[in-house]
C-alpha positions in Angstrom: 97.1 96.3 86.6 100.2 95.3 88.6 102.6 92.4 88.2 105.7 91.6 90.1 108.4 89.0 90.8 110.4 88.2 93.9 113.6 86.2 94.4 114.1 85.0 98.0 117.4 83.2 98.5 118.5 80.7 101.1 121.5 81.5 103.3 125.0 80.6 101.9 127.0 78.9 104.5 123.9 79.2 106.8 124.8 82.9 107.1 124.4 85.2 104.1 121.6 85.7 101.5 119.9 88.2 99.2 116.3 89.1 98.5 115.1 90.9 95.4 111.7 92.1 94.3 110.3 94.4 91.6 106.8 95.2 90.2 105.3 97.1 87.3 102.0 98.9 86.8 99.9 99.7 83.8 96.8 101.9 84.0 94.1 100.2 81.9 91.7 103.1 82.1 91.6 106.4 84.1 89.2 109.3 84.0 89.7 110.8 87.3 92.9 112.0 89.0 96.5 110.9 88.7 97.0 110.0 92.3 94.9 106.8 92.8 97.8 104.9 94.4 97.6 101.8 92.2 99.9 103.3 89.5 102.8 105.7 89.9 102.2 109.3 90.6 103.5 111.6 87.8 105.8 113.5 90.2 109.0 112.4 92.0 108.1 112.7 95.7 105.3 113.9 98.1 106.6 117.5 98.2 106.5 118.4 94.5 103.0 117.5 93.3 102.1 118.8 89.8 98.3 119.0 89.6 98.5 120.1 86.0 99.1 116.4 85.2 95.9 114.4 84.7 97.2 110.8 84.1 99.3 108.5 86.3 102.5 107.0 85.1 103.1 103.4 83.9 106.4 101.7 84.6 108.3 99.5 86.9 110.1 99.9 90.2 112.5 97.9 92.4 110.9 97.6 95.8 113.1 95.1 97.6 116.9 94.6 97.2 118.8 93.7 100.4 121.5 91.6 101.8 120.4 89.5 104.7 122.4 87.7 107.4 121.7 85.5 110.4 123.9 84.1 113.2 122.3 82.3 116.1 119.4 84.4 117.4 120.6 87.5 115.5 119.6 88.7 112.0 120.1 91.7 109.8 119.3 93.1 106.4 120.7 96.1 104.6 119.5 97.9 101.3 115.9 98.3 100.2 113.8 96.6 102.8 110.5 96.4 104.6 110.7 96.4 108.5 109.9 93.0 110.0 110.9 93.4 113.7 109.1 95.3 116.5 109.4 99.1 116.1 107.6 102.2 115.0 108.3 101.9 111.3 105.7 100.5 108.8 105.1 100.9 105.1 102.4 102.1 102.8 100.7 99.6 100.5 99.1 99.5 97.1 99.2 95.8 96.1 103.0 96.0 96.9 104.6 97.5 100.0 106.7 100.7 100.4 110.4 100.6 100.8 113.0 102.0 103.2 116.7 102.5 102.3 118.8 101.6 105.2 119.4 98.8 107.7 117.5 96.7 110.2 119.0 94.4 112.8 117.3 92.2 115.4 117.4 89.1 117.6 114.9 86.5 118.8 115.3 84.8 122.2 112.3 82.5 122.6 109.3 84.7 123.3 111.5 87.9 123.2 112.0 89.8 120.0 114.3 92.9 119.7 114.8 95.1 116.6 116.4 98.3 115.5 116.2 100.1 112.2 117.8 103.2 110.6 116.9 104.7 107.2 117.9 107.7 105.1 115.3 107.2 102.3 111.9 105.8 101.5 109.4 105.4 98.7 105.7 104.6 98.9 104.6 102.1 96.2 103.1 104.9 94.1 106.6 106.4 93.5 109.2 104.9 91.2 112.3 106.0 93.0 113.5 106.3 96.6 113.6 109.9 97.9 115.2 111.7 100.8 113.1 112.8 103.8 111.8 116.3 104.3 109.6 118.3 106.7 106.2 119.7 105.8 107.6 122.7 104.0 109.2 120.4 101.3 112.6 122.1 101.6 113.9 121.4 105.2 116.0 118.2 104.8 115.6 115.3 107.3 118.8 113.2 107.1 117.6 110.1 108.9 115.1 108.3 111.1 115.5 105.4 113.5 113.4 103.0 115.5 113.9 100.6 118.4 111.4 98.0 119.6 110.8 95.0 121.8 108.1 92.4 122.0 107.5 89.6 124.4 105.0 86.8 123.9 104.0 84.5 126.7 103.7 80.9 125.4 102.9 79.0 128.6 101.6 79.5 132.1 98.6 81.7 133.2 99.6 84.5 130.8 99.9 82.3 127.7 98.6 84.1 124.6 99.5 87.6 125.9 102.0 89.7 124.0 103.5 93.0 125.0 105.3 95.5 122.7 106.9 98.8 123.2 108.8 100.9 120.6 110.3 104.4 120.2 111.7 106.3 117.2 112.7 109.7 115.9 113.4 111.5 112.7 116.2 114.1 112.7 115.1 117.3 114.5 111.5 116.6 113.6 109.1 113.9 114.9 109.1 111.4 117.8 106.8 108.3 117.8 106.2 105.7 120.5 103.6 103.0 121.2 102.7 100.5 123.8 100.7 97.5 122.5 99.0 94.7 124.4 97.3 91.7 122.7 95.7 88.6 124.2 94.7 85.6 122.1 92.9 82.6 123.7 91.0 79.5 122.5 87.4 78.9 123.5 86.9 75.3 122.6 87.4 75.5 118.8 86.8 79.3 118.7 89.4 82.1 119.1 89.0 85.4 121.0 91.5 88.2 120.5 91.5 91.4 122.7 93.9 94.3 122.5 94.8 97.8 123.5 97.4 100.2 121.9 98.5 103.6 122.9 100.1 105.6 120.1 102.1 108.7 121.0 103.5 111.5 118.8 105.4 114.7 119.5 107.5 117.1 117.4 110.6 119.3 117.9 109.1 122.5 116.4 106.9 124.8 118.5 107.2 127.8 116.2 103.6 127.7 114.8 105.0 127.3 111.3 103.9 124.7 108.8 106.5 122.3 110.3 104.9 122.5 113.7 102.6 119.4 113.6 101.0 119.6 117.1 100.4 121.9 120.0 102.0 119.6 122.5 101.8 115.8 122.6 99.4 113.9 120.4 98.1 110.4 121.1 95.5 107.9 120.0 93.9 105.1 122.0 92.9 101.9 120.1 90.8 99.2 121.6 90.0 96.1 119.5 88.3 92.7 119.9 87.8 89.9 117.4 85.9 86.7 117.9 86.3 83.8 115.4 83.3 81.5 115.8 83.1 78.5 113.4 82.5 80.1 110.0 82.0 83.6 111.4 84.5 86.4 112.3 83.2 89.4 114.4 85.2 92.6 115.0 84.5 95.5 117.3 87.0 98.4 117.5 87.2 101.9 119.0 89.7 104.8 118.7 90.0 108.1 120.5 92.3 110.7 119.1 94.0 113.8 120.5 96.0 115.9 117.9 95.9 119.3 119.6 96.0 122.5 117.6 96.5 126.2 118.5 97.4 127.2 114.9 95.8 126.7 111.5 99.3 125.5 110.3 99.2 122.4 112.6 97.8 119.1 111.3 94.8 118.6 113.4 94.8 114.9 112.8 96.9 111.9 113.9 99.1 110.2 111.3 101.5 107.8 113.0 104.7 108.2 111.1 108.1 109.9 111.4 107.7 111.9 108.2 104.2 113.5 108.2 103.7 114.1 104.4 101.3 111.6 102.8 103.4 108.8 101.4 106.6 110.3 102.9 107.0 107.3 105.3 104.6 105.2 107.4 104.3 103.8 110.9 103.6 100.4 112.5 99.9 101.2 112.9 97.1 98.7 113.2 93.7 100.4 112.9 92.4 100.0 109.4 88.7 99.6 108.5 88.9 99.9 104.7 86.1 102.5 104.8 87.9 105.5 103.1 88.3 107.8 106.1 91.2 107.5 108.6 88.9 108.5 111.5 91.8 110.4 113.2 91.0 114.1 113.7 91.6 115.9 117.0 89.1 114.8 119.7 87.4 112.4 117.3 85.8 109.3 118.7 85.3 106.5 116.2 83.8 103.0 116.3 83.9 100.1 113.9 81.7 97.0 114.0 81.9 94.3 111.3 81.5 90.7 110.5 82.5 88.2 107.8 81.3 84.7 107.1 82.7 81.8 105.1 80.1 80.4 102.8 81.3 76.9 102.5 78.2 75.3 104.0 75.7 77.4 102.1 77.2 77.0 98.6 78.8 73.6 98.9 82.1 75.0 97.5 85.0 76.1 99.6 86.6 79.6 99.3 83.7 82.0 99.1 83.2 84.6 101.9 81.1 87.7 102.5 81.1 90.5 105.0 79.8 93.9 106.2 81.1 96.7 108.3 79.9 100.0 109.8 82.1 102.9 110.9 81.1 106.1 112.7 83.3 109.0 113.8 82.0 112.0 115.7 83.0 115.0 117.7 86.2 115.8 115.7 87.5 119.4 116.2 89.3 121.7 113.8 91.1 124.9 114.7 89.0 128.0 113.9 85.8 126.1 113.2 82.8 125.6 115.5 81.2 122.7 113.5 82.2 119.3 114.8 83.1 116.4 112.4 80.5 113.7 112.0 81.3 110.9 109.4 79.9 107.4 108.7 80.6 104.6 106.3 79.1 101.3 105.3 81.2 98.6 103.7 80.3 95.4 101.8 82.6 92.6 100.8 82.3 89.5 98.6 85.3 87.3 97.7 86.5 84.0 96.5 90.0 82.4 97.2 91.0 79.3 95.3 91.5 76.7 98.2 93.7 74.1 96.4 95.3 73.1 93.1 97.7 74.9 90.8 95.9 78.2 91.3 95.8 77.9 95.1 95.8 81.4 96.8 94.4 83.2 93.7 91.5 85.4 94.6 88.9 87.8 93.4 87.4 90.3 95.9 84.8 93.0 95.6 84.7 95.8 98.2 82.1 98.6 98.2 82.1 101.7 100.5 79.3 104.2 101.0 80.8 107.1 102.9 78.9 110.1 104.3 80.2 113.2 105.9 77.4 115.1 107.7 79.7 118.1 108.3 78.9 120.8 105.7 82.5 121.9 105.2 84.0 121.2 101.7 86.6 118.5 101.3 90.0 119.1 103.1 88.7 122.4 104.6 89.2 122.9 108.3 89.4 119.2 108.8 92.6 118.6 106.8 92.2 114.8 106.4 88.4 114.8 105.8 86.4 114.9 102.5 82.8 115.0 101.4 80.5 112.1 100.5 82.0 109.3 98.3 81.0 106.0 96.8 84.0 103.7 96.3 84.2 100.3 94.6 87.2 98.1 94.3 87.4 94.8 92.4 90.8 93.1 92.9 91.9 90.0 91.1 95.2 88.4 92.3 97.2 85.4 91.0 100.2 84.6 93.3 102.4 81.7 92.4 105.9 80.4 93.3 108.6 78.4 91.6 
């Protein structure tokens, strides 16, 4: 169970304001592992896991506390923040977002948005306190990371609906991230078609073959996506192709778009997410997702209900030192209800089921460092948002 509260101020003198936010968690029942992401992990950062502990921690955490300012087209925020402008930085999520410690500045000029960010600390939402950055070995300190990005959206003319984004960032003497994103949104009568392509690129500063050497050369991922919204239906078709080259067992062998590579150590501005357990991101892996959802207003005579289904398949992944190629599949089912009006407007209940199968015979996390064996996963999430 999670509960939180935010305070979002206006701008005093039209210039200066403050945003605050905190949340707490309480584990109602747990008979598995302490790292399920919805409560707090019982260790302080991603590099000091204590697997002798069996239960997550309950408690509360401040996840947003920053000054904000605006002047004409320019804006800024400093403190605990979530990036909002174009760039390579993103956050992890439970039901609340992760948090950077630093500053972000930006400016908007019509269809052009510019932003830059600098941070010296982070916490995923399953940690209580902000921690400093480290490399894979858990001891080499990374003092800072930064990001710069630009996005332009055409609002008129023959290119109306097209947006272009480019961004680049680095962590101190460690990783370099960049991406190029294109997206096109157009109306077809009352329907909407969205098409897009993104190239994600990563490189590192270490070629020693040590545990801090993430890739053998440059890593990248292609992401193609299409969405068609037709009356009460939404259809999605997406594809990824990953290169995360390895010439050593120490290297990652998978593509995690972030400037600190440890799980929960930071996150990147990354779009592919199929909610089907796997990340579908190993070296040379091709993966496809096809899914649909439908509003059930006309069938039930009540607004707010929806249902959906998705299928994911990844194949041909390669791991250093292993001849067997990765082959993984998943089926997802969704059923949800969102209150459409009244005092509880926006409240929701959603059930999500995943049946995941890994046809590769290797045990979990063996060879393929970001792959595991067969799972069934069920989530039931009830949410009550409200504002005063």
